[in-house]
Backbone as CSV, one residue per row, in Angstrom:
resi,resn,N_x,N_y,N_z,CA_x,CA_y,CA_z,C_x,C_y,C_z
1,MET,83.530,98.568,60.284,84.052,98.992,61.412,84.125,98.412,62.618
2,GLY,82.987,97.429,62.935,83.018,96.931,64.033,82.074,97.943,65.208
3,ARG,82.490,97.305,66.335,81.822,97.833,67.806,82.216,99.354,67.696
4,VAL,81.499,100.326,68.041,81.888,101.577,68.209,81.895,102.039,69.616
5,TYR,82.873,102.744,70.176,82.300,102.863,71.907,82.540,104.235,71.834
6,TYR,82.186,105.141,72.853,81.943,106.499,73.001,82.551,106.836,74.743
7,ARG,83.286,107.469,74.588,84.159,107.962,75.393,83.553,109.324,76.166
8,PRO,82.826,109.535,76.989,82.633,111.054,77.238,83.730,111.788,77.878
9,ILE,83.645,112.774,77.366,84.774,113.884,77.894,84.269,115.165,79.089
10,ALA,84.808,114.095,80.388,84.301,114.661,81.258,84.522,116.146,81.956
11,GLN,84.065,117.076,82.460,84.315,118.484,82.315,83.697,118.778,83.745
12,THR,84.229,119.622,84.821,83.749,120.356,85.847,83.958,121.581,86.413
13,ASP,84.119,122.122,85.023,84.018,123.599,84.886,82.714,124.252,85.467
14,PRO,82.333,125.264,86.089,81.123,125.635,86.447,80.317,126.617,85.193
15,CYS,81.373,126.909,84.413,80.223,128.101,82.870,80.106,126.653,81.990
16,ARG,79.175,126.263,82.174,78.572,124.820,81.837,77.767,125.149,80.689
17,PRO,77.807,124.892,79.578,77.253,124.626,78.294,75.702,124.117,78.377
18,ALA,74.790,124.923,77.801,73.331,125.277,77.603,72.750,123.536,77.406
19,GLY,73.891,123.054,76.305,73.427,121.873,75.511,74.170,120.943,76.806
20,ALA,75.031,120.640,77.643,75.467,119.828,77.765,75.271,118.601,78.679
21,LEU,75.389,117.518,79.350,74.709,116.211,79.758,75.617,116.254,80.808
22,PRO,74.758,115.618,81.477,74.901,115.022,83.282,75.978,113.765,82.942
23,LEU,77.268,113.423,83.306,77.527,112.155,83.401,77.245,111.375,84.485
24,ALA,76.425,110.190,84.453,75.612,109.194,85.153,75.107,109.944,86.485
25,GLY,74.301,111.284,85.958,73.169,112.031,86.879,74.201,112.759,88.122
26,GLY,75.515,112.683,87.935,76.702,113.002,88.974,77.024,114.749,88.903
27,TRP,78.503,114.637,89.295,78.847,116.661,89.533,79.439,116.963,88.096
28,THR,80.082,115.655,87.276,80.539,116.257,85.963,79.537,116.002,84.818
29,TRP,80.081,117.252,83.648,79.116,117.075,82.217,80.211,116.616,81.390
30,PHE,79.445,116.669,80.170,79.814,116.516,79.080,79.392,116.631,78.129
31,ASP,79.580,117.610,76.753,79.279,117.819,76.087,79.529,117.425,74.243
32,ARG,80.989,116.561,74.861,81.582,115.953,73.304,81.853,114.320,74.102
33,ALA,82.357,113.836,72.857,82.579,112.623,73.270,83.668,111.872,72.037
34,GLU,84.986,110.681,72.816,85.466,110.528,71.717,85.008,109.008,71.417
35,ARG,84.376,109.048,70.071,84.241,107.755,69.215,85.576,106.926,68.569
36,ILE,85.597,105.538,69.083,86.547,104.600,69.110,85.644,103.491,68.418
37,THR,87.147,103.217,67.886,86.498,101.808,67.265,88.320,100.876,67.587
38,ARG,88.378,99.546,67.317,89.450,98.672,67.328,90.054,98.782,66.364
39,ASP,89.642,99.440,65.068,91.136,99.839,63.702,91.860,101.001,64.326
40,GLY,91.364,101.633,65.132,92.222,102.764,65.490,91.842,104.298,65.242
41,ALA,90.730,103.873,64.608,90.039,104.990,64.090,89.431,105.646,65.152
42,GLY,89.356,107.175,65.176,88.823,107.867,66.260,88.572,109.275,66.053
43,ASP,88.023,110.055,66.552,87.544,111.458,66.126,86.515,111.966,67.943
44,ILE,86.494,113.483,67.603,85.581,113.594,68.409,84.048,114.149,67.839
45,VAL,83.151,113.626,68.513,81.933,114.451,68.419,81.068,114.791,69.372
46,PRO,80.213,115.877,69.015,79.401,116.417,69.781,78.218,115.000,70.567
47,ALA,77.846,115.582,71.936,77.062,114.301,72.450,75.780,114.213,72.200
48,SER,75.219,115.207,70.943,74.255,114.484,69.944,74.354,113.628,69.346
49,ASP,75.486,112.747,68.637,75.713,112.472,68.036,76.287,110.640,68.701
50,ILE,76.000,110.811,69.659,76.312,109.601,70.236,74.529,109.085,70.024
51,PRO,74.445,107.566,69.985,73.023,106.752,69.296,72.431,106.718,71.014
52,ASP,71.215,106.650,70.657,70.355,107.339,72.085,70.103,106.427,73.495
53,ASP,70.586,104.892,72.712,70.813,104.142,73.836,71.892,104.237,75.094
54,ILE,73.377,104.580,74.224,74.240,104.744,74.710,74.181,105.793,75.400
55,ARG,73.534,107.066,74.791,73.608,108.063,75.734,72.476,107.989,76.734
56,ALA,72.098,107.724,76.887,70.649,107.126,77.991,71.861,106.319,79.406
57,ARG,72.921,105.561,78.663,73.528,105.001,79.513,74.503,105.787,80.248
58,LEU,75.161,106.915,79.603,76.036,107.914,79.934,75.301,108.863,80.990
59,THR,74.188,108.823,80.905,73.230,110.543,81.464,72.568,109.747,82.940
60,ALA,72.022,108.549,82.696,71.497,108.051,83.769,71.974,108.308,85.216
61,PRO,70.996,109.130,86.070,71.362,108.768,87.546,71.753,107.110,87.862
62,ARG,72.664,106.870,88.656,72.926,105.530,89.307,72.144,105.272,90.183
63,ALA,71.331,104.360,90.530,70.832,104.196,91.490,71.534,103.958,92.770
64,PRO,70.753,103.757,94.162,71.884,103.664,95.565,72.049,102.623,95.357
65,VAL,73.300,101.952,95.987,73.783,100.643,96.193,73.817,100.533,97.398
66,ALA,73.441,99.492,98.077,73.631,99.208,99.414,73.407,100.521,100.283
67,GLY,72.755,101.031,100.154,72.336,102.425,100.633,73.059,103.465,100.606
68,LEU,74.095,103.230,99.387,75.063,104.637,99.083,74.301,105.342,97.898
69,VAL,73.319,106.453,98.058,73.046,107.309,97.102,74.431,107.927,96.400
70,MET,74.206,107.887,94.968,75.709,108.245,94.299,75.683,109.663,93.930
71,ASP,74.866,110.430,94.130,74.955,112.216,94.091,76.164,112.488,94.194
72,ALA,77.461,111.869,94.872,78.540,112.262,95.432,79.700,111.471,95.657
73,PRO,80.811,111.730,95.010,81.856,110.448,95.612,81.649,109.832,96.753
74,ARG,81.663,108.657,97.064,82.044,107.949,98.043,83.201,107.077,98.306
75,VAL,83.444,106.610,99.813,84.547,106.344,100.242,84.534,104.822,100.766
76,MET,85.208,103.911,99.971,85.026,102.603,100.438,86.286,102.447,101.139
77,GLY,85.925,101.781,102.465,87.481,101.692,103.228,88.079,100.562,103.361
78,ILE,89.211,100.134,103.501,89.648,98.753,103.327,90.085,98.207,104.226
79,LEU,89.351,97.335,104.656,89.848,96.608,106.013,90.707,95.256,105.839
80,ASN,91.802,94.615,105.847,92.482,93.466,105.476,92.458,92.616,106.482
81,VAL,91.592,91.672,107.191,91.931,90.882,107.962,92.730,89.582,107.293
82,THR,94.013,89.973,107.264,95.300,89.177,106.589,96.357,89.559,107.288
83,PRO,97.248,88.178,107.121,98.385,88.506,107.495,99.874,88.991,106.274
84,ASP,99.120,88.816,105.360,99.717,88.800,103.882,99.576,90.352,103.161
85,SER,98.964,91.004,103.248,98.346,91.903,102.383,99.215,92.871,101.934
86,PHE,99.533,93.437,100.890,100.600,93.859,100.085,101.186,95.533,101.058
87,SER,99.902,95.749,101.479,100.236,97.036,102.599,100.070,97.052,103.632
88,ASP,99.198,96.304,104.395,98.778,96.388,105.354,98.350,94.918,106.653
89,GLY,99.298,94.014,105.554,98.781,92.664,106.174,99.616,92.452,107.401
90,GLY,98.989,91.667,108.320,99.138,91.411,109.653,98.681,92.670,110.591
91,LYS,98.430,93.794,110.022,98.232,95.265,110.929,96.789,95.200,111.563
92,PHE,95.875,94.381,111.091,94.348,94.723,111.493,93.591,93.184,111.530
93,ASN,94.494,92.084,111.322,93.992,90.579,111.058,93.655,89.926,112.794
94,ALA,94.178,91.038,113.751,93.494,90.416,115.104,91.962,91.333,115.317
95,PRO,90.985,90.572,115.865,89.225,91.058,115.705,89.649,92.382,116.705
96,GLN,90.018,92.623,117.625,89.982,93.866,117.983,90.891,95.002,117.267
97,ALA,91.890,94.671,117.019,92.634,95.590,116.115,91.875,95.779,114.547
98,ALA,91.066,95.228,114.331,90.194,95.129,112.954,89.041,96.098,113.134
99,LEU,88.082,95.658,114.393,87.183,96.695,115.158,87.390,98.042,115.231
100,ALA,88.643,98.403,116.389,89.195,99.306,116.278,89.789,100.146,114.915
101,GLN,90.015,99.742,113.725,90.041,100.175,112.807,88.950,100.802,111.802
102,ALA,87.847,99.862,112.265,86.460,100.144,111.450,85.805,101.150,112.530
103,HIS,86.206,101.501,113.250,85.987,102.594,114.267,86.258,103.902,113.758
104,ALA,87.780,103.643,113.546,88.463,104.972,112.993,87.991,105.486,111.665
105,MET,87.964,104.177,110.909,87.147,104.587,109.463,85.713,104.933,109.443
106,ALA,85.041,104.530,110.243,83.695,105.139,110.765,83.749,106.606,110.756
107,GLY,84.869,107.098,111.934,84.518,108.238,112.528,85.451,109.261,111.562
108,ALA,86.168,108.534,110.441,86.510,109.641,108.911,85.744,110.028,108.217
109,GLY,84.393,109.380,108.608,83.370,109.298,107.425,83.515,108.374,106.268
110,VAL,83.962,107.428,106.475,83.718,106.248,105.165,82.177,106.089,105.189
111,ASP,81.858,105.797,103.470,80.738,104.952,103.339,80.159,103.569,103.570
112,MET,81.063,102.928,103.354,80.950,101.515,103.392,82.742,100.849,103.669
113,ILE,82.969,99.752,104.377,84.038,99.012,104.843,83.993,97.793,103.747
114,ASP,85.001,97.273,103.265,85.222,96.393,102.595,86.420,95.738,103.528
115,VAL,85.562,94.462,103.472,86.506,93.625,104.603,86.974,92.366,103.764
116,GLY,88.341,92.057,103.759,88.595,90.888,103.058,89.654,89.659,103.772
117,GLY,89.646,89.046,103.380,90.584,87.825,104.428,91.324,87.296,103.653
118,GLU,91.237,87.229,101.849,92.100,86.802,101.045,93.393,87.843,100.463
119,SER,94.192,87.826,100.631,95.232,88.831,100.013,95.193,88.298,98.258
120,THR,95.076,89.528,97.730,95.526,89.015,96.378,96.247,90.146,95.533
121,ARG,97.136,90.099,96.089,98.558,90.561,95.849,99.363,89.856,94.901
122,PRO,100.002,90.969,94.099,100.640,89.537,92.973,101.505,88.343,93.375
123,GLY,101.336,87.080,93.435,102.144,86.280,93.611,101.175,85.542,94.874
124,SER,100.098,85.679,95.534,99.747,85.599,96.473,99.110,84.062,96.284
125,LEU,99.272,83.352,96.933,98.223,81.900,96.855,96.490,81.813,97.590
126,PRO,95.829,81.252,96.540,94.706,81.311,97.624,94.149,80.639,98.739
127,VAL,93.593,81.078,99.566,93.360,80.714,101.016,91.801,79.613,101.125
128,PRO,92.472,78.914,102.113,91.379,77.757,102.130,89.810,78.009,102.659
129,VAL,88.883,77.931,102.352,87.776,78.627,102.561,87.363,79.007,103.892
130,GLU,87.378,77.915,104.385,87.346,77.573,106.012,88.039,78.736,106.837
131,GLU,89.395,78.672,106.288,89.972,79.676,107.044,89.779,81.498,106.865
132,GLU,89.208,81.474,105.556,88.855,82.599,105.016,87.608,83.333,105.577
133,ILE,86.793,82.311,106.350,85.449,82.253,106.717,85.642,83.290,108.135
134,GLU,86.828,81.918,108.826,87.104,82.322,110.532,87.985,83.804,110.275
135,ARG,88.492,84.240,109.125,88.998,85.633,109.372,87.890,86.598,109.104
136,THR,86.862,86.264,108.800,86.162,87.474,107.710,84.884,87.655,108.590
137,ALA,83.884,86.416,108.681,82.952,86.539,109.512,82.580,87.046,110.875
138,PRO,83.529,86.486,111.649,83.565,87.038,113.068,84.117,88.598,112.937
139,VAL,84.376,89.209,112.218,84.984,90.435,111.995,83.270,91.215,111.902
140,ILE,82.658,90.594,110.547,81.806,91.743,110.401,80.694,91.421,110.918
141,ALA,80.848,90.630,112.216,79.347,90.435,112.699,80.042,91.566,113.681
142,ALA,81.271,91.241,114.261,81.623,92.565,115.507,81.403,94.061,114.844
143,ILE,81.650,94.366,113.987,81.539,95.131,113.036,79.863,95.886,113.366
144,ARG,79.003,94.522,112.755,77.493,95.375,112.786,77.188,95.529,113.880
145,ALA,77.522,94.706,115.112,76.852,94.973,116.478,77.009,96.292,116.946
146,ARG,78.009,97.147,116.282,78.363,98.661,116.794,78.312,99.587,115.887
147,LEU,78.036,99.153,114.960,77.894,100.269,113.776,77.184,99.590,112.691
148,GLN,76.776,100.947,111.882,75.263,101.147,111.201,76.194,100.948,109.703
149,THR,77.425,101.327,109.832,77.892,101.420,108.112,77.842,100.434,107.147
150,PRO,77.220,100.545,106.325,77.401,99.406,105.073,78.802,98.770,104.828
151,MET,78.900,97.838,105.176,79.852,96.466,104.688,79.992,95.388,103.194
152,SER,81.554,95.580,102.548,81.247,94.638,101.511,82.289,93.199,102.210
153,ILE,82.077,92.287,101.436,82.755,91.141,101.782,83.580,90.988,100.427
154,ASP,84.892,91.273,100.236,85.857,90.900,99.329,86.073,89.683,99.275
155,THR,85.625,88.926,98.378,85.842,87.426,97.921,85.665,86.782,97.073
156,ARG,86.333,85.978,96.343,86.231,84.915,94.933,84.830,83.941,95.752
157,LYS,84.409,83.475,97.063,83.931,82.270,97.145,82.941,82.333,97.417
158,ALA,81.881,81.233,96.895,80.420,81.671,97.852,80.277,81.265,99.047
159,PRO,80.959,80.222,99.693,80.704,79.823,100.955,81.239,81.258,101.839
160,VAL,82.211,81.479,101.450,82.984,82.956,102.062,81.526,84.143,102.512
161,ALA,81.408,84.141,101.357,80.166,85.069,101.035,78.761,85.092,101.503
162,ARG,78.330,83.953,101.581,77.448,83.339,102.163,77.331,83.588,103.844
163,ALA,78.678,83.330,104.254,78.884,83.148,105.964,78.526,84.813,106.035
164,ALA,79.702,86.096,105.379,79.548,87.631,105.413,78.198,87.854,105.128
165,MET,77.396,87.529,104.600,76.066,88.067,104.419,75.265,87.738,105.766
166,LYS,75.550,86.650,106.172,74.857,85.841,107.474,75.645,86.684,108.538
167,ALA,76.547,87.599,108.683,77.040,87.846,109.546,76.747,89.531,109.467
168,GLY,76.529,90.045,108.604,75.653,91.440,108.150,76.783,92.390,107.054
169,ALA,77.469,91.434,106.395,77.807,92.406,105.024,76.314,92.480,103.943
170,ASP,76.942,93.797,103.571,75.544,94.159,102.471,75.965,93.771,101.316
171,LEU,77.194,93.546,100.635,77.718,93.596,99.254,78.856,92.749,99.167
172,VAL,78.750,91.896,97.652,79.844,91.012,97.670,80.415,91.940,96.455
173,ASN,82.079,91.853,96.488,82.831,92.553,96.002,84.078,91.412,95.718
174,ASP,83.924,90.872,94.629,84.432,90.169,93.914,85.415,90.534,92.428
175,VAL,87.038,89.981,93.243,87.857,90.641,92.120,88.624,89.707,90.803
176,SER,87.270,88.502,90.586,87.485,87.680,89.451,86.127,88.283,88.772
177,GLY,85.743,89.125,89.121,84.557,89.439,88.260,83.814,88.259,88.030
178,PHE,83.391,87.361,89.150,82.187,86.581,89.334,82.398,85.130,88.065
179,THR,83.915,85.124,87.845,84.437,83.779,87.278,85.002,82.855,87.688
180,TYR,85.713,82.744,89.056,86.159,82.097,90.027,85.053,80.800,90.245
181,ASP,83.877,81.334,91.170,83.258,80.333,91.884,81.918,80.559,91.067
182,PRO,81.347,79.406,90.268,80.028,79.473,89.551,79.004,79.581,90.588
183,ASP,79.438,79.300,91.677,77.843,79.701,93.013,77.968,80.872,93.321
184,LEU,78.643,81.762,93.351,78.844,82.908,93.810,77.812,83.773,93.321
185,ALA,77.469,83.685,92.045,76.410,85.098,91.208,75.045,84.286,91.526
186,PRO,74.689,82.818,91.631,73.378,82.365,91.639,72.869,83.088,93.568
187,LEU,74.125,82.929,94.472,74.022,83.289,95.628,73.680,84.645,95.884
188,CYS,74.528,85.712,95.289,73.815,86.950,95.138,72.276,87.636,94.565
189,ALA,72.249,86.817,93.708,71.022,86.643,92.936,69.995,86.249,94.040
190,ASP,70.016,85.242,94.417,68.873,84.833,95.300,69.019,85.799,96.494
191,ALA,69.856,86.300,97.185,70.044,87.123,98.698,69.597,88.399,98.295
192,ARG,69.729,88.819,96.750,69.401,90.136,96.321,70.512,91.042,96.890
193,ALA,71.379,90.310,96.886,72.692,91.494,97.568,73.584,92.168,96.057
194,PRO,73.803,93.703,96.538,74.515,94.204,95.280,75.569,93.602,95.224
195,VAL,76.482,94.131,94.107,77.763,93.012,93.908,78.957,94.136,93.274
196,CYS,80.060,94.164,93.053,81.074,94.580,92.381,81.595,93.745,91.635
197,VAL,81.713,93.935,90.310,82.041,93.167,89.565,83.761,93.865,88.911
198,MET,84.708,93.143,89.055,86.023,93.485,88.681,87.095,92.809,87.813
199,HIS,87.414,93.685,86.498,88.003,92.813,85.896,89.543,92.464,86.186
200,ALA,90.108,91.494,86.142,91.271,90.992,86.127,91.872,90.307,85.084
201,GLN,93.233,90.176,84.821,94.012,89.259,83.880,94.630,88.234,84.363
202,GLY,93.945,86.990,84.461,94.764,86.029,85.413,94.260,85.734,86.774
203,ASP,95.116,84.600,87.223,95.102,85.057,89.114,95.728,85.473,89.912
204,PRO,95.477,85.976,91.372,97.129,86.972,91.596,97.866,86.233,91.703
205,GLN,98.034,84.661,91.563,99.693,84.325,91.687,100.433,84.410,90.475
206,THR,99.539,84.544,89.395,100.802,85.010,87.884,99.755,86.326,87.224
207,MET,99.167,86.934,87.386,98.583,88.061,86.823,99.593,89.056,86.359
208,GLN,100.756,89.386,86.991,101.898,90.268,86.603,103.013,89.538,85.840
209,GLU,102.790,88.288,85.730,103.751,87.979,84.688,104.070,88.654,83.354
210,ASN,103.424,88.669,82.748,102.866,89.299,81.397,101.922,89.756,80.528
211,PRO,101.121,90.697,81.454,100.129,91.033,81.228,99.862,91.600,79.392
212,VAL,99.055,91.078,78.788,99.159,91.992,77.596,97.861,91.909,76.512
213,TYR,97.237,92.791,75.825,96.096,93.532,75.484,96.126,93.859,74.074
214,ASP,94.870,93.763,73.732,95.115,94.118,72.090,95.015,95.348,72.216
215,ASP,93.889,96.236,73.285,93.333,97.374,73.639,92.972,97.426,75.159
216,VAL,93.721,97.702,75.958,93.581,97.322,77.424,92.171,98.276,77.646
217,THR,91.974,99.226,77.284,90.680,100.268,77.651,89.142,98.952,77.065
218,LEU,90.001,98.985,75.811,88.255,98.439,75.435,88.183,96.853,75.415
219,ASP,89.497,96.236,75.946,89.255,95.171,76.494,88.281,94.760,77.241
220,VAL,88.853,95.802,78.335,88.561,95.446,79.813,86.838,96.128,79.675
221,PHE,86.545,96.820,78.853,85.179,97.765,78.947,84.349,96.547,78.394
222,ASP,84.775,94.904,77.167,84.176,94.190,76.629,83.900,93.285,78.016
223,PHE,84.838,93.048,78.376,84.831,91.806,79.751,83.723,92.662,80.751
224,LEU,83.936,93.737,81.037,82.957,94.000,82.094,81.413,94.103,81.257
225,ALA,81.236,94.373,80.557,79.901,94.569,79.668,79.678,92.790,79.457
226,GLU,80.416,91.863,79.420,80.205,90.808,79.110,79.678,90.167,81.002
227,ARG,80.769,90.514,81.482,80.214,89.813,82.633,78.528,90.674,83.382
228,VAL,78.489,92.014,83.146,77.657,92.692,83.781,76.386,91.751,82.677
229,ASP,76.463,91.480,81.516,74.831,90.622,80.854,75.373,89.337,81.807
230,ALA,76.367,88.673,82.140,76.064,87.748,82.329,75.360,87.120,83.700
231,LEU,75.468,88.264,84.878,75.086,88.319,86.068,73.973,88.988,86.122
232,VAL,73.495,89.794,85.120,71.698,89.583,85.254,71.042,88.866,84.518
233,ALA,72.187,87.874,83.354,71.105,86.736,83.019,70.873,85.833,84.273
234,GLN,71.395,85.792,85.078,71.376,84.720,86.374,70.934,85.495,87.465
235,GLY,70.109,86.440,87.172,68.966,87.381,88.147,69.709,88.253,89.043
236,VAL,71.070,88.833,88.620,71.209,89.849,89.443,70.564,91.194,88.949
237,ASP,70.130,92.383,89.597,69.756,93.510,89.341,70.686,94.222,88.448
238,ARG,70.529,94.807,87.199,71.934,95.620,87.054,71.645,96.828,87.640
239,ALA,70.758,97.211,88.621,70.970,98.643,89.412,71.678,98.086,90.703
240,ARG,71.862,97.061,90.618,72.526,96.533,91.983,74.491,96.114,91.702
241,ILE,74.913,96.390,90.557,75.766,95.852,90.042,77.042,97.489,89.627
242,ILE,78.022,97.178,90.930,79.043,98.456,90.445,80.396,97.553,90.082
243,VAL,81.172,98.384,88.649,81.997,97.645,87.973,83.277,98.629,88.440
244,ASP,84.175,97.710,87.738,85.635,98.111,88.497,86.493,97.765,87.781
245,PRO,87.333,98.815,86.711,88.206,98.112,85.363,89.461,97.503,86.339
246,GLY,89.979,97.168,87.839,91.079,96.401,88.325,92.101,96.704,87.937
247,ILE,92.569,97.964,88.226,93.586,99.134,88.323,94.574,97.525,88.935
248,GLY,95.912,97.436,88.501,97.062,96.551,89.089,96.881,95.097,89.017
249,PHE,96.142,94.811,88.249,95.183,93.115,88.319,95.458,92.628,86.525
250,GLY,96.658,92.322,86.788,97.190,91.816,85.478,97.078,92.842,84.340
251,LYS,97.897,94.086,84.769,98.246,95.435,84.168,99.297,95.704,84.364
252,THR,99.927,96.295,83.619,101.267,96.674,84.017,101.244,98.506,83.850
253,GLN,102.393,99.605,84.600,102.223,100.527,84.714,101.452,101.291,83.401
254,ALA,101.611,100.742,82.335,101.444,101.525,81.291,99.738,101.743,80.882
255,HIS,99.501,100.087,81.482,98.227,99.611,81.206,97.385,100.498,82.453
256,ASN,97.669,100.552,83.431,96.948,101.272,84.613,96.845,102.953,83.911
257,LEU,97.588,103.237,83.658,97.809,104.968,83.447,97.017,105.303,82.102
258,THR,97.036,104.009,81.158,95.874,104.320,79.916,94.778,104.368,80.621
259,LEU,94.078,103.487,81.174,93.197,103.332,81.865,92.453,104.333,82.716
260,LEU,93.376,104.804,83.613,93.195,105.945,84.364,92.559,107.304,83.588
261,SER,93.230,107.504,82.439,93.360,108.690,81.614,91.691,108.191,80.800
262,ARG,91.400,107.159,80.867,90.331,106.721,79.926,89.055,106.258,80.522
263,LEU,89.060,106.266,81.851,87.975,105.933,83.250,86.556,106.278,82.307
264,SER,86.303,107.171,82.237,84.662,108.258,81.885,84.004,106.846,81.212
265,ILE,84.900,105.962,79.793,84.236,105.194,79.080,83.686,104.284,79.927
266,PHE,83.468,103.816,81.122,82.914,102.798,81.527,81.859,103.128,82.308
267,HIS,81.136,104.796,81.840,79.906,104.886,82.446,78.984,104.506,81.514
268,GLY,79.486,103.913,80.463,78.628,103.675,79.293,77.991,102.140,79.560
269,LEU,78.605,101.599,80.686,78.057,100.485,81.274,76.929,100.171,81.722
270,GLY,76.547,101.461,82.061,75.072,101.612,82.888,75.193,101.380,84.593
271,CYS,76.530,102.049,85.225,76.530,100.713,86.586,77.738,101.922,87.028
272,PRO,77.306,102.239,88.570,78.396,102.629,89.166,79.977,102.596,88.995
273,VAL,80.614,103.274,88.627,82.083,102.765,88.744,83.078,103.099,89.742
274,LEU,83.989,101.901,90.294,84.383,101.721,91.420,86.286,102.007,90.716
275,LEU,86.841,102.909,91.813,88.238,103.053,91.285,89.149,102.750,92.340
276,GLY,89.800,101.597,92.549,90.752,100.913,93.345,91.973,100.832,93.315
277,ALA,92.837,101.961,93.148,93.969,102.393,92.991,95.140,102.538,94.320
278,SER,94.371,102.631,95.410,94.915,102.769,96.506,96.302,102.388,96.792
279,ARG,97.429,102.968,96.894,98.564,102.396,97.475,99.594,101.528,96.522
280,LYS,99.284,101.066,95.645,99.592,100.524,94.470,101.068,100.691,93.540
281,LYS,101.569,99.623,93.173,103.104,99.739,92.879,103.145,101.032,91.842
282,PHE,102.130,101.196,90.897,102.895,101.790,89.732,102.633,103.796,90.521
283,ILE,101.931,104.201,91.714,102.231,104.928,92.413,103.453,105.123,93.237
284,GLY,103.825,103.929,93.671,104.937,104.002,94.572,106.217,104.185,93.463
285,THR,106.035,103.930,92.229,107.299,104.278,91.236,107.022,105.584,90.793
286,ILE,106.083,105.884,90.122,105.598,107.311,89.697,106.030,108.361,91.164
287,GLY,105.537,108.217,91.997,105.664,109.256,93.009,106.429,108.794,94.110
288,ALA,107.544,108.099,93.741,109.057,107.855,94.746,108.675,107.688,96.145
289,ALA,107.959,106.256,96.071,107.425,106.245,97.401,107.327,104.365,97.433
290,PRO,108.373,104.393,97.707,108.241,102.737,97.526,107.952,101.993,98.756
291,GLU,108.020,102.639,99.845,107.006,101.814,101.070,105.581,102.341,100.643
292,ALA,104.899,100.957,100.835,103.528,100.995,100.584,102.656,102.439,101.643
293,ALA,102.916,102.199,102.653,102.541,103.144,103.580,102.675,104.437,103.678
294,ALA,103.701,104.781,102.193,104.124,106.488,101.867,102.929,106.589,100.863
295,ARG,102.405,105.815,100.428,101.835,106.378,98.990,100.676,107.319,99.218
296,MET,100.326,107.664,100.700,98.607,108.208,100.605,98.981,109.583,99.793
297,PRO,99.703,110.357,99.636,99.841,111.070,98.858,99.134,111.243,97.122
298,GLY,100.019,110.325,96.719,99.879,109.825,95.159,98.119,109.325,94.946
299,SER,97.787,108.206,96.371,96.637,107.504,95.999,95.607,108.536,96.300
300,VAL,95.725,109.706,96.870,95.005,110.754,96.885,94.788,111.335,95.260
301,ALA,96.013,111.872,94.821,95.655,112.691,93.791,95.292,111.533,92.790
302,VAL,95.205,110.246,92.215,94.894,109.255,91.450,93.352,109.449,91.583
303,ALA,92.997,108.895,93.042,91.709,109.277,93.526,90.389,110.369,92.806
304,LEU,91.709,111.600,93.065,90.368,112.855,92.452,91.153,113.113,91.007
305,ALA,92.019,112.119,89.901,91.594,112.046,89.024,90.228,111.324,88.362
306,GLY,90.190,110.236,89.261,88.933,109.176,88.887,87.911,110.413,89.724
307,ILE,87.510,111.092,90.099,86.457,111.668,90.820,85.874,112.691,89.702
308,ALA,87.207,113.552,89.155,87.023,114.284,87.888,86.331,113.473,86.768
309,GLN,86.479,112.382,86.345,85.956,111.052,85.629,84.616,110.965,85.674
310,GLY,83.929,111.491,86.887,82.726,110.952,87.527,82.444,110.105,88.258
311,VAL,83.962,109.284,88.602,84.193,107.901,89.585,83.062,108.096,90.668
312,GLN,82.204,107.204,91.122,81.241,106.969,92.053,82.321,107.134,93.734
313,ILE,82.982,105.632,93.228,83.710,105.060,94.406,84.758,105.113,94.318
314,ILE,85.288,105.196,95.383,86.831,105.012,95.401,86.876,104.492,96.727
315,ARG,87.600,103.081,96.711,88.668,102.616,97.501,89.600,102.628,97.745
316,ALA,89.861,102.947,99.007,91.007,103.587,99.819,91.428,103.094,101.165
317,HIS,92.872,102.808,101.027,93.301,102.545,102.800,93.451,103.754,103.596
318,ASP,93.358,105.171,102.653,93.706,106.537,103.661,92.627,107.161,103.775
319,VAL,91.398,106.632,104.853,90.359,107.247,104.502,89.746,108.701,104.716
320,ALA,90.404,109.043,106.147,90.096,110.695,106.603,91.121,111.722,105.516
321,ALA,92.482,111.322,105.360,92.513,112.020,103.663,91.893,111.792,102.501
322,THR,91.749,110.797,102.126,90.793,110.801,101.100,89.683,111.448,101.154
323,ARG,88.602,111.333,102.461,87.461,112.287,102.407,87.815,113.578,102.750
324,SER,89.247,114.402,102.947,89.983,115.347,103.228,89.975,115.992,101.775
325,ALA,90.396,115.104,101.152,90.998,115.994,99.718,89.492,115.861,99.189
326,ILE,88.640,115.140,99.012,87.011,115.376,98.320,86.566,116.414,98.575
327,ALA,86.721,116.713,99.720,85.784,118.323,100.478,86.320,119.397,99.817
328,LEU,87.550,119.478,99.602,88.877,120.431,98.858,88.608,120.104,97.522
329,TRP,88.596,119.436,96.903,88.345,119.092,95.607,86.680,119.727,95.141
330,GLN,85.617,119.185,95.876,84.662,119.468,95.477,84.352,121.280,95.878
331,ALA,84.872,121.974,96.555,85.024,123.623,97.273,85.703,124.065,95.890
332,ALA,86.622,123.581,95.774,87.704,124.122,94.559,87.105,124.138,93.260
333,THR,86.373,123.088,92.961,85.664,123.162,91.252,84.592,123.515,91.442
334,SER,83.709,123.898,92.450,82.608,124.508,92.459,82.216,126.192,92.915
335,GLY,83.209,126.174,93.659,83.831,127.498,93.965,82.961,127.916,95.204
336,ARG,82.445,127.080,96.200,81.539,126.990,97.382,82.025,125.847,97.833
337,ALA,81.756,126.285,99.458,82.050,125.225,100.599,80.841,123.965,100.665
């Protein structure tokens, strides 16, 4: 039969059965799981039927990462200091504009600011290392001099990450899943830096040309499992690893929707899960919002769907709207403010 996967069926109802288990020690619970194999067989089983090692990973509270406690949904605010990002390219690439946006996000309750100097939109080309450093390191240093908010550097390159960490970045967020630069994982291990490992099929230049999977959910799960094990083998503490299924990176709309409906499976990796779907094309298509800047409502809706499956970190452009929506979602599902 091959490998067996278990996707916990996440619940938020306040009427919680006595035998229900906490999902990743968080705000959702489960008492059943979908048991899945690659041959197409699948059934629903009680949580007690999940093997002990998998059940332990599904239920264990996640350790804090870069100072963020995973007992409530966290918001990672996007700060693109690029001229060509798909949604806000050129808006914050001037240092003062970037600093002002960082202050605005901090005021809106952001938990972490993710600074990126290389667009990874479909069709984009790599940015030279020195140029990426010039875009990101001074901005990170300026923010760190004024704010205590944790920061991540969104990069695939070890020299960029090194300069960013020297400037004050706390976490390295690599959209290539630490497959682009072999020096990046050892750098993070030596620095004891937390990391976010993301799945992408192909590189940004070509990833949307014809993405194909045998089973997108299981293929992404297996990739992330392999990358987590590889990072641990290189000295990165598993407790410092975040996983991201990579919505929109080498995936069709159908692939994205399949992953979104099955996000809870990724808790089986034993790491916090990040969801980065903000303003992406499928949100515009389904939500009738062709302009990226008009996709805030759809982005918030997708974020809440992820949080209902226990996703711990939402990467968002619209921090204030996302934070407000989360507060209302928590009040409405718990019955208290």
